[in-house]
C-alpha positions as CSV (number, residue, x, y, z in Angstrom):
1,L,-17.7,13.8,-17.6
2,Y,-16.2,12.4,-14.5
3,L,-13.2,9.6,-14.7
4,T,-11.5,7.8,-12.1
5,V,-9.7,4.5,-11.6
6,T,-11.7,1.3,-11.3
7,P,-10.2,-0.6,-8.2
8,F,-9.7,-4.1,-10.0
9,K,-7.4,-4.1,-12.8
10,G,-8.3,-0.4,-13.8
11,R,-7.1,1.2,-16.4
12,L,-5.0,4.3,-15.2
13,L,-5.9,8.1,-15.7
14,S,-2.8,8.8,-18.2
15,E,-4.0,5.3,-20.6
16,Y,-7.1,6.5,-21.5
17,P,-6.9,8.4,-25.3
18,E,-6.9,12.2,-25.7
19,S,-10.1,11.7,-27.1
20,I,-11.6,10.9,-23.9
21,L,-9.5,12.9,-21.8
22,S,-10.3,16.1,-23.8
23,Q,-14.1,15.6,-22.8
24,V,-13.6,15.0,-18.9
25,E,-14.6,17.7,-16.6
26,F,-13.2,16.6,-13.1
27,K,-10.6,13.0,-13.2
28,N,-9.3,11.5,-9.9
29,E,-7.6,7.9,-8.9
30,N,-10.1,7.5,-5.5
31,P,-14.0,7.1,-6.8
32,V,-15.1,8.6,-3.5
33,V,-13.1,11.7,-4.2
34,T,-14.5,11.8,-8.0
35,L,-18.5,11.2,-6.7
36,Q,-17.9,13.4,-4.1
37,K,-16.9,16.1,-6.8
38,A,-19.5,15.2,-9.2
39,A,-22.0,15.4,-6.4
40,E,-21.2,19.3,-5.6
41,A,-21.4,20.3,-9.3
42,A,-25.0,18.5,-9.8
43,S,-28.0,20.3,-9.5
44,E,-31.4,18.5,-7.7
45,K,-32.6,17.7,-11.2
46,D,-29.2,16.1,-12.2
47,L,-29.0,12.2,-12.3
48,I,-25.3,11.1,-11.6
49,I,-24.7,7.3,-13.0
50,V,-21.8,5.4,-12.0
51,T,-20.7,2.6,-14.3
52,G,-17.7,0.5,-14.8
53,S,-17.0,-2.9,-12.5
54,L,-18.6,-4.3,-9.5
55,Y,-15.4,-3.2,-7.5
56,L,-15.9,0.0,-8.7
57,V,-19.6,0.4,-7.8
58,G,-18.5,-2.0,-4.2
59,E,-16.2,0.8,-3.3
60,I,-19.1,3.8,-3.7
61,L,-21.5,1.7,-2.1
62,K,-19.3,1.4,1.2
63,F,-19.3,5.4,0.7
64,K,-23.1,5.5,1.3
């Protein structure tokens, strides 16, 4: 599980409950950095799914 902040009215990483944070492998305020880290850790058979607001997906699509 990789976690970032949604660019529009997002929840700060510090605001997530410990039950979520304890499952997070990597967290970063920048969605592109978080995606890059997930891509580095993924194998060719892995699927990376980006979920969240359209603002978050828009930030990721700019990176593409």
